[in-house]
C-alpha positions in Angstrom: -106.6 144.7 -7.8 -103.6 145.6 -9.7 -100.3 143.9 -9.0 -97.4 145.9 -7.6 -95.2 145.1 -10.5 -97.5 146.8 -13.0 -97.2 150.6 -12.6 -99.8 153.1 -13.6 -97.4 154.4 -16.2 -97.0 151.0 -17.7 -100.7 150.4 -17.7 -101.6 153.7 -19.4 -98.8 153.1 -22.0 -100.3 149.7 -22.7 -103.8 151.0 -22.9 -102.8 153.8 -25.2 -100.9 151.4 -27.5 -104.0 149.3 -27.8 -106.2 152.3 -28.7 -103.6 153.4 -31.3 -103.6 149.9 -32.7 -107.4 149.9 -33.1 -107.0 153.3 -34.8 -104.7 152.2 -37.5 -105.6 151.1 -41.0 -106.2 152.7 -44.3 -108.5 150.1 -45.8 -108.5 151.1 -49.6 -111.1 148.6 -50.2 -113.8 150.3 -48.2 -115.5 152.0 -51.3 -119.0 153.1 -51.1 -121.5 150.5 -52.5 -123.3 152.6 -55.1 -124.4 155.2 -52.5 -124.4 159.0 -52.9 -122.6 161.4 -50.7 -124.3 162.9 -47.7 -127.7 164.1 -48.6 -129.2 167.5 -47.9 -132.7 167.8 -46.4 -135.6 167.7 -48.8 -137.7 169.8 -46.5 -135.6 172.9 -45.7 -138.2 175.8 -45.4 -137.8 179.5 -45.4 -138.0 180.2 -41.6 -138.7 183.6 -40.2 -136.8 184.9 -37.2 -138.3 183.6 -33.7 -140.7 185.7 -31.8 -141.6 185.2 -28.2 -141.0 181.6 -27.2 -144.0 179.3 -27.5 -142.2 176.0 -26.8 -141.6 174.3 -23.5 -139.9 171.0 -22.6 -142.0 168.1 -21.4 -140.7 165.6 -18.9 -138.8 162.6 -20.7 -139.8 159.1 -20.3 -138.5 156.9 -17.5 -134.8 156.0 -17.8 -135.9 152.3 -17.6 -139.0 151.6 -19.7 -141.5 149.0 -18.7 -140.6 145.5 -19.7 -137.1 146.6 -20.6 -138.0 147.7 -24.1 -137.9 151.2 -25.6 -140.9 152.7 -27.3 -140.7 155.9 -29.2 -143.5 158.0 -30.6 -141.3 159.5 -33.3 -139.9 156.2 -34.3 -142.5 153.4 -33.6 -140.5 151.1 -35.9 -137.6 150.9 -33.3 -138.2 148.7 -30.2 -134.7 148.0 -28.9 -134.0 146.4 -25.6 -133.1 148.9 -22.9 -129.8 148.8 -20.9 -130.2 149.9 -17.2 -127.2 151.7 -15.8 -127.2 150.6 -12.1 -124.1 152.3 -11.1 -122.3 155.3 -12.8 -119.4 157.2 -11.4 -117.9 160.4 -12.8 -114.6 158.8 -13.8 -115.6 156.7 -16.7 -113.7 157.0 -20.0 -114.8 159.2 -22.8 -117.0 157.7 -25.5 -120.2 155.7 -26.1 -120.9 152.1 -25.1 -121.4 149.6 -28.0 -123.3 146.3 -27.6 -125.2 144.0 -30.0 -127.9 142.1 -28.2 -129.0 138.8 -29.6 -131.2 137.3 -26.9 -133.9 138.5 -24.6 -136.6 141.1 -24.8 -136.9 143.7 -27.5 -135.5 144.0 -31.0 -131.9 142.8 -31.4 -129.0 144.4 -33.3 -126.1 146.8 -32.9 -126.7 149.5 -30.5 -124.9 152.7 -29.2 -125.8 154.0 -25.7 -124.5 156.6 -23.4 -123.5 156.4 -19.8 -127.0 156.8 -18.6 -128.2 153.9 -20.8 -129.9 156.3 -23.2 -130.2 155.1 -26.8 -127.9 156.9 -29.4 -128.2 154.6 -32.4 -129.9 151.4 -33.1 -129.5 149.2 -36.3 -132.1 146.6 -37.2 -129.6 143.8 -38.0 -130.9 140.9 -35.8 -127.9 138.6 -36.2 -125.1 141.1 -35.4 -122.0 140.1 -33.3 -118.7 141.8 -32.4 -120.0 145.4 -32.9 -117.2 148.0 -32.6 -115.5 151.0 -34.0 -112.5 150.5 -36.3 -110.9 152.7 -39.0 -111.2 152.4 -42.8 -109.4 154.7 -45.2 -108.3 156.7 -42.2 -111.9 157.3 -41.1 -113.8 155.7 -38.2 -116.3 153.1 -39.2 -118.7 150.7 -37.4 -118.1 147.0 -38.1 -119.8 143.7 -37.1 -120.4 140.1 -38.2 -123.7 139.2 -39.6 -125.1 135.7 -40.4 -126.4 132.6 -38.7 -125.0 130.6 -35.8 -124.4 126.8 -36.4 -122.8 124.5 -33.7 -121.4 127.5 -31.7 -119.8 129.3 -34.6 -120.9 131.7 -37.3 -121.7 131.3 -41.0 -121.9 134.8 -42.5 -120.0 137.9 -43.5 -118.7 141.2 -42.1 -120.4 144.6 -42.5 -118.7 148.1 -42.5 -120.7 151.3 -42.1 -119.4 154.8 -42.4 -120.2 157.6 -39.9 -123.4 158.4 -41.8 -124.5 154.7 -41.1 -124.3 153.9 -44.8 -123.0 150.4 -45.7 -119.7 150.9 -47.5 -118.5 147.2 -47.7 -119.2 143.6 -47.0 -116.3 141.3 -46.5 -116.4 137.6 -47.0 -114.0 134.7 -46.2 -112.2 133.3 -49.3 -111.3 129.9 -50.6 -114.8 128.6 -50.0 -115.1 129.3 -46.3 -117.9 131.1 -44.4 -116.9 134.0 -42.2 -117.2 133.2 -38.5 -118.6 135.5 -35.9 -115.6 135.4 -33.5 -113.3 138.0 -35.1 -113.1 140.7 -37.7 -110.0 143.0 -37.3 -109.0 145.6 -39.8 -105.2 145.9 -39.9 -102.8 148.8 -40.8 -101.9 146.9 -44.0 -105.4 147.4 -45.5 -106.3 143.8 -44.7 -108.9 142.1 -42.5 -108.1 139.3 -40.1 -111.0 136.8 -39.6 -112.0 133.5 -38.4 -113.7 130.4 -39.9 -114.4 126.8 -39.0 -114.1 123.6 -41.0 -115.1 120.1 -40.0 -112.3 117.6 -40.9 -112.8 113.8 -40.7 -110.3 112.1 -38.4 -109.7 109.3 -35.9 -110.6 110.5 -32.4 -110.0 107.3 -30.7 -106.8 108.6 -29.1 -108.9 111.1 -27.0 -111.8 108.6 -26.3 -113.9 109.4 -29.5 -114.9 107.5 -32.5 -112.4 106.2 -35.0 -114.6 107.6 -37.7 -115.2 110.9 -36.1 -114.5 114.6 -37.2 -113.1 117.6 -35.5 -113.8 121.3 -36.0 -110.6 123.0 -36.8 -110.0 126.8 -36.4 -109.1 128.7 -39.6 -107.4 132.1 -39.7 -107.5 134.2 -42.9 -106.0 137.5 -43.8 -108.0 139.0 -46.6 -107.3 142.0 -48.8 -110.4 144.2 -48.2 -110.4 145.8 -51.7 -109.9 142.6 -53.8 -111.0 139.8 -51.5 -107.7 138.0 -52.1 -106.7 135.6 -49.3 -103.1 136.7 -48.3 -102.6 134.2 -45.5 -104.4 131.1 -44.2 -103.8 129.0 -41.1 -105.3 125.7 -40.0 -105.2 124.7 -36.3 -105.0 120.9 -37.0 -101.8 121.4 -38.9 -100.2 122.9 -35.8 -102.2 122.0 -32.7 -103.1 118.4 -31.8 -106.5 117.2 -30.5 -104.8 116.0 -27.3 -104.3 119.7 -26.2 -108.1 120.1 -25.8 -109.8 120.2 -22.4 -113.1 119.1 -23.9 -114.3 115.6 -24.7 -115.5 114.3 -28.1 -119.2 114.0 -28.4 -120.8 110.6 -28.0 -122.4 110.7 -31.3 -119.7 110.7 -34.1 -122.0 112.5 -36.4 -121.1 115.7 -34.4 -117.6 117.1 -35.0 -115.4 117.5 -31.9 -114.9 121.2 -31.1 -111.4 120.7 -29.8 -110.0 124.1 -30.5 -112.7 126.8 -30.7 -110.8 129.8 -32.1 -112.3 133.1 -30.7 -109.9 135.9 -31.2 -106.9 137.1 -33.4 -104.7 140.0 -32.6 -101.4 141.4 -34.1 -98.2 141.2 -32.1 -95.8 144.2 -32.1 -93.5 142.3 -34.5 -96.3 141.6 -36.9 -97.0 138.0 -35.9 -100.4 136.8 -34.8 -101.9 136.1 -31.4 -104.7 133.5 -31.4 -107.0 132.5 -28.6 -108.5 129.0 -28.4 -111.2 128.5 -25.9 -111.1 124.8 -25.6 -107.4 124.3 -25.2 -107.2 127.2 -22.6 -104.2 128.5 -24.6 -103.2 131.7 -26.4 -100.8 131.0 -29.3 -98.2 133.2 -31.0 -98.2 132.2 -34.7 -95.7 133.3 -37.3 -97.5 135.4 -39.8 -95.4 134.1 -42.7 -94.5 130.5 -41.6 -97.7 129.7 -39.7 -95.6 127.9 -37.1 -96.6 128.1 -33.4 -93.8 130.2 -31.8 -95.1 129.8 -28.2 -98.0 128.8 -26.1 -99.3 130.7 -23.1 -101.3 128.5 -20.7 -103.0 125.2 -21.5 -101.4 121.7 -21.4 -98.2 122.7 -23.2 -97.4 126.1 -22.0 -94.0 127.5 -22.9 -94.3 130.1 -20.1 -93.9 129.5 -16.3 -97.4 130.5 -15.2 -97.4 132.7 -12.2 -100.1 132.7 -9.6 -103.4 133.8 -11.1 -102.3 133.8 -14.8 -103.9 130.6 -15.9 -107.2 130.8 -17.8 -109.9 128.4 -18.6 -112.2 128.7 -21.6 -110.9 132.2 -22.1 -111.8 134.8 -24.8 -110.4 138.0 -26.4 -106.7 137.8 -26.0 -105.1 141.2 -26.9 -101.5 142.4 -26.9 -100.3 145.7 -25.5 -97.1 147.6 -25.0 -94.4 146.7 -22.5 -95.2 142.9 -22.7 -98.7 143.3 -21.3 -101.5 141.0 -22.5 -105.2 141.3 -21.6 -107.7 138.4 -21.7 -111.2 137.7 -20.6 -111.0 134.6 -18.4 -114.4 132.8 -18.4 -113.2 130.2 -15.9 -116.3 128.2 -16.9 -117.8 126.1 -19.6 -118.1 123.9 -17.4 -117.1 125.8 -14.2 -113.4 125.7 -13.3 -113.0 129.0 -11.4 -115.4 130.5 -8.8 -115.9 133.6 -11.0 -115.2 135.1 -14.4 -112.6 138.0 -14.6 -110.7 140.3 -16.9 -106.9 140.0 -16.4 -103.7 141.7 -17.5 -100.7 139.5 -17.7 -97.1 140.5 -18.1 -95.0 138.4 -20.4 -91.2 138.1 -20.0 -90.2 136.4 -23.3 -86.5 136.1 -22.1 -87.2 134.3 -19.0 -90.4 132.8 -20.4 -92.5 133.7 -17.4 -96.0 135.1 -16.9 -97.0 137.4 -14.1 -100.5 138.6 -13.1 -100.5 142.4 -13.3 -104.3 143.2 -13.0 -107.5 141.4 -12.2 -111.1 142.8 -12.6 -114.0 140.8 -11.4 -117.6 141.8 -10.8 -118.7 142.2 -7.1 -121.5 139.6 -7.7 -118.9 137.0 -8.8 -120.5 136.6 -12.3 -119.8 133.3 -14.1 -119.8 133.6 -18.0 -119.9 130.2 -19.6 -119.3 131.7 -23.0 -118.3 134.9 -24.9 -117.0 138.0 -23.1 -114.1 140.5 -23.7 -111.8 142.9 -21.9 -110.9 146.4 -23.3 -108.1 148.5 -22.0 -109.1 152.2 -22.4 -106.9 155.2 -22.9 -107.3 156.6 -19.4 -106.4 153.4 -17.8 -109.8 152.0 -17.2 -110.8 148.5 -18.1 -114.2 147.9 -20.0 -115.7 144.3 -19.6 -118.4 142.7 -21.6 -119.6 139.8 -19.6 -120.8 137.6 -22.5 -123.4 135.1 -21.5 -124.1 137.2 -18.4 -126.5 140.2 -19.1 -124.0 142.8 -17.8 -121.3 145.2 -19.0 -118.9 147.0 -16.6 -116.1 149.6 -16.4 -113.4 149.5 -13.8 -110.8 152.0 -12.7 -107.1 151.2 -13.0 -107.2 150.2 -9.3 -110.1 147.8 -9.9 -113.0 150.0 -8.6 -116.3 149.4 -10.3 -117.3 152.7 -12.1 -120.1 151.7 -14.3 -122.5 148.7 -14.0 -124.9 148.1 -16.9 -127.6 145.6 -16.8 -129.2 144.1 -20.0 -132.7 142.8 -20.0 -133.2 139.4 -18.6 -131.8 136.7 -20.8 -130.0 139.4 -22.8 -126.6 138.8 -24.2 -124.0 140.6 -26.2 -121.0 138.6 -27.5 -118.7 141.6 -26.7 -119.1 145.1 -25.5 -116.9 148.1 -26.0 -116.5 151.8 -25.3 -115.3 154.1 -28.1 -115.5 157.7 -29.1 -118.0 158.2 -32.0 -119.6 160.9 -34.0 -122.6 160.0 -36.2 -124.0 162.1 -39.0 -127.1 160.2 -40.4 -128.2 161.2 -43.9 -131.9 160.6 -43.3 -134.0 163.3 -41.7 -135.0 163.9 -38.1 -138.3 162.2 -37.1 -141.2 164.0 -35.4 -144.6 162.9 -34.1 -147.3 165.3 -32.9 -150.3 165.2 -30.7 -153.1 167.7 -30.4 -153.8 169.0 -26.9 -156.4 171.5 -25.6 -155.9 175.2 -25.7 -154.1 175.3 -29.0 -151.3 173.3 -27.6 -149.4 170.5 -29.4 -147.0 167.9 -28.0 -144.1 167.1 -30.2 -141.6 164.2 -30.0 -138.4 164.6 -31.9 -135.5 162.2 -32.6 -132.8 161.5 -35.0 -131.4 157.9 -34.8 -127.6 158.1 -34.6 -127.0 161.9 -34.6 -124.5 162.5 -31.9 -124.1 166.3 -32.3 -127.7 167.5 -31.7 -127.9 169.9 -28.7 -131.1 171.8 -29.6 -134.4 171.0 -31.1 -136.3 174.0 -32.6 -140.0 173.8 -33.4 -141.3 175.3 -36.7 -144.9 176.0 -37.5 -146.9 177.7 -40.3 -150.0 177.7 -42.4 -148.2 175.6 -45.1 -145.4 173.3 -45.5 -143.3 176.0 -47.3 -144.1 178.8 -44.9 -142.8 178.0 -41.4 -141.6 180.1 -38.6 -139.7 179.4 -35.5 -141.7 179.0 -32.3 -138.8 178.4 -30.1 -136.3 175.8 -29.0 -135.6 173.5 -26.2 -132.4 171.5 -25.2 -132.1 167.9 -26.5 -133.1 165.4 -23.9 -132.4 161.7 -24.4 -133.0 159.8 -27.7 -136.4 161.3 -28.1 -137.1 164.9 -26.8 -140.6 165.8 -25.8 -141.8 169.4 -26.3 -145.1 171.4 -25.8 -145.9 174.1 -28.3 -148.6 176.7 -28.5 -149.9 177.2 -32.1 -153.0 177.2 -34.3 -151.0 176.5 -37.4 -151.6 173.4 -39.5 -148.0 172.4 -40.2 -145.3 171.6 -37.8 -141.7 170.4 -38.1 -138.5 170.2 -36.0 -135.0 171.4 -36.7 -131.9 169.9 -35.1 -129.1 172.2 -34.1 -125.6 171.6 -32.7 -124.2 173.4 -29.7 -123.1 176.3 -31.8 -126.6 176.8 -33.2 -125.7 175.5 -36.7 -128.5 173.6 -38.4 -127.8 169.9 -38.8 -131.1 168.7 -40.3 -134.9 169.4 -40.5 -137.7 167.0 -40.4 -140.5 166.7 -43.0 -143.4 169.0 -42.1 -146.4 167.2 -40.4 -150.0 168.3 -41.0 -152.2 168.4 -37.9 
């Protein structure tokens, strides 16, 4: 529940500030990588006006497919995992849900779904992490990390797609480092903040390790998106000692000690950086120019007096908001320290140097997430939570009421989960599959991966691919809409229309 000192007005102001922050950025470097502008359909027939309707909707598939994996007749190449929405209220925030599954049944990759768990878009990028909406050149884009995972951190690069799902940029870490999976944040200065890891040889005997050991240090880089130039670089070992860690060095000195484990970066209102380190249980404010640690929140050397409920353990995703508020996902485990994981909002008084719990959001089943996870404050005051190592996503009201409870397939994981508004305009064509039935009837299955504006599917039929007429239309139903048409013609196609009846795209004709 929400503390009495944190009013609804303050919470909404903080949430709106965070949303505005995510919306900032005019990344000049997000230029199209040799791609053309939005394509027109190659199969736009001359269509006669419709006659008496000869098209009827067919029942859609079950909202939870068998074995937790979607199967589409029109897109047999897509078999993403299905998310079951066990609880949905009417007061969820606007927008779609973004996850990137990396474990469990089905194909893995970035995925957009609606509040019913229905698929909106799926990208076949099996190693995606941190899938979210940001802004590039003033336009909304999809971003994620892509690569391989080594020793709990990433070795890869960052992908940016426009609203047509075309890749417009790939961002890499500089100075010989490999981009880590934990953070990729586009700033309002046309730069990207990202994380990296480096193994540094050092004497670990002071913390019970080998004299000839090594430690993973957390690296922060600010990179110019257009040029790739490194504008700022910060190394944890230069500012945070290994004695701050709550983890023990490994017994085998061949394995570096993950004493810090950087997992998020955010920008403070004054332009300095907010850095979360999982294994020191601390959130650090770091000078963006000097690199000096300006204060510590939590951990062994906290500069704040930590009020009841404000201390975290193995936390993730520290984000700063207006009016001194800070949100964080408190894992509370890895190993277990608290009896449940939670999302919290903390009020910071930087004059009195005190921290006060303003809001707390925990799953009714007392989920424990030993890794990953995030907390997103939404514009309407709701809080969206990705439970990391637990196969769940949730949305809570301002007052802590569970509004939406999504369940991933068994063993499914998404590093983070978000809710964002999104409009997708794919440049490929709609897909259609047809099946002959008795009595001159044909079943059609239409879909368009990522198209968010489709409201109507129109069936076209004719004696040739260039001579088609409209048989009728049905409302869009789920990712794949099933229809039944009565026709003796040899060629069939489908046409997608928006809610105003404007044509958005036409499939290639299919010969029966």
